[in-house]
N, C-alpha and C positions, 0 to 999 in steps of 0.2 A: 682423504683427510683432504682439511682446508690449505693450500694451496701460498695464498695472501688474505687479510682480512681489511676492512678499514675499519675506520675511527666509528665511522656509524655502525658498524656490527661489530664491533665491543662493547658499544654503549645499549642497542638494543636487545645484545644476550647479558649486559651484566657479567662479561669476563676478557681479561687481561686479552691480547696477544697471542703474547704467547702461550700462553694456554691454550689460546682457541687455534694453534695452528699444530696444536696434538692429537686435537680430535678431529671427529666427525659430524655429522648432520645426527646421525642415529646417538651421542654424547649430547646434545643439545637441543633435540624434540620427542617427545613419545613416537614409539618404534612405529606407527604405522603413518604416521605425519613424515616419518624421516623414508620409509618404502616409498610412502606417495611421491616425495621430493627426488628421492634418489632412482624414480622411474620417469619424470620430467627432463632428471637431468639426462640418461640414456636415449631418450629421445630425441634431447639437442647434440648430443654426442653423433647421433645418428644423421640429423638434419642437418641443412645448410641454413637452416633456417632458424628465427631466434624463436624459440617456446615460452606463451603467456600461459603461467597457473597461479590460482591463489591457495592457497591453501587459513587455519587455522590452526594459532600455535596457543594453546595453552601454557600457563606460564605455572612452575611450581616454585623454579629456581628464579624466574624473570617475569613482567608481566606481562597475563595474558593479550593476544594483541591477536588480528588479523594481516597476511602478508600478501601483497600481488608480487608472483616473483618472474623475473623477466631470462631466460637462460640460453645462452647460444653457445658453443662448441668455438674451439677457440685451434687454429689448423698452422701445423708448419707449413712451411714452402714448399713442403715434399707431398704434402694433403693428408698428413697423418696427425691423426686427433693430440694435443699438446694439453688437452683439459675442457671445465665446460666453467666457463664463468657464469653468475645468479647475483644482478643486484635486484634487491631487496625492498619492496614498498611498504611501510607500515600503512592499513589502512584503512585500522583501526576505529578511526573517528569520522573518514566516510560512511563505514555500516554503519554506526550508531544515530547517524546522523538519516541516513537511509529507513533504518527500521521506526526513529520519531517520525522519519515523513509517511512512511507506513500505515501507524499507529494515527497519526493528524488526520491523511486521508481516511479511514475505517471510522473514525471520529464525523467527521466529515458526512459520510454517508449513512453514517448514522442519522446522525442531525436532520440531514437533508430527507429522510425517510421520515425521520416522525413530524417534520413540519411539514410532507404535504400529508402524511394523518392527519396532521390535527384542520388542514388544513380542510381536507373532504370532511372530517368530524360534523367542522363548522358551516358547509355549503349543507350536508343535510338538517342541521339546526336550521338553516334562516327560511331553506325550501319548507320543512314543517312549521314554522311558524306564520310562513305567510301563503301556505294550504289553507291553513287552522282560520287566521283571519280574511282570507277572501271568503272562505264560508261561512262564517261568522257575516260577516257584510250581505251576501249575498240573500242568507237568509235573513235578516233584518230587512232589508231589500226588498224582499218578496213579501214580507207582511204588510208590510208599510203599505206596496202596494195594493193587497189585498182589502186592507185597512179605506183606504182612499178613495180607491175604487165600489165599497161600498157605499162611503159617504156621499164619496159624487155619482151617484147611481150610475156608473160606465157600467157594458155590457159585458158579459161572464165571456163571449169568447174572446172581444177581445182582449178582457182581462189576461185570457188565460196564454192568446196569443204572447204578449209580453213577458206573463212568465215564465213559456220554453223559451226565451230565446235566451233569461237569465239561466236556466239546467243548463241548458249548451255549453 
């Protein structure tokens, strides 16, 4: 059971101190969460260091929240365990911001991919346009050279060498 709670704990669980002092973790949170907290507290009781863990606390009688907890054993001067002190920090807003950031990053990745695909489509379109335009210009040039050579009496071999240059 709880040996001491502060006003922030009362507010978080929307329960007055006198009632909280008669309860255990199992009275405040779902059973699976209570067992995880109990396991972490037991770990802190065996350890000489602080134990940190997170849990999601679905709310029936109080708001749903995400919690970061730091638990540490308190020992008597003779080294025996007196209890475990746990400091809980509501990190719900932080987790919500992380989810928003993750969604924004996913949207940014999607937009970036769309932009790359659009650029590639436009590059292919421009390449086709240039290819068609250059091909038409070369065909017109060959026809014009043929007509000019006939009109000017340019030898066929010279004309063919110039036309071959265009085909390359």
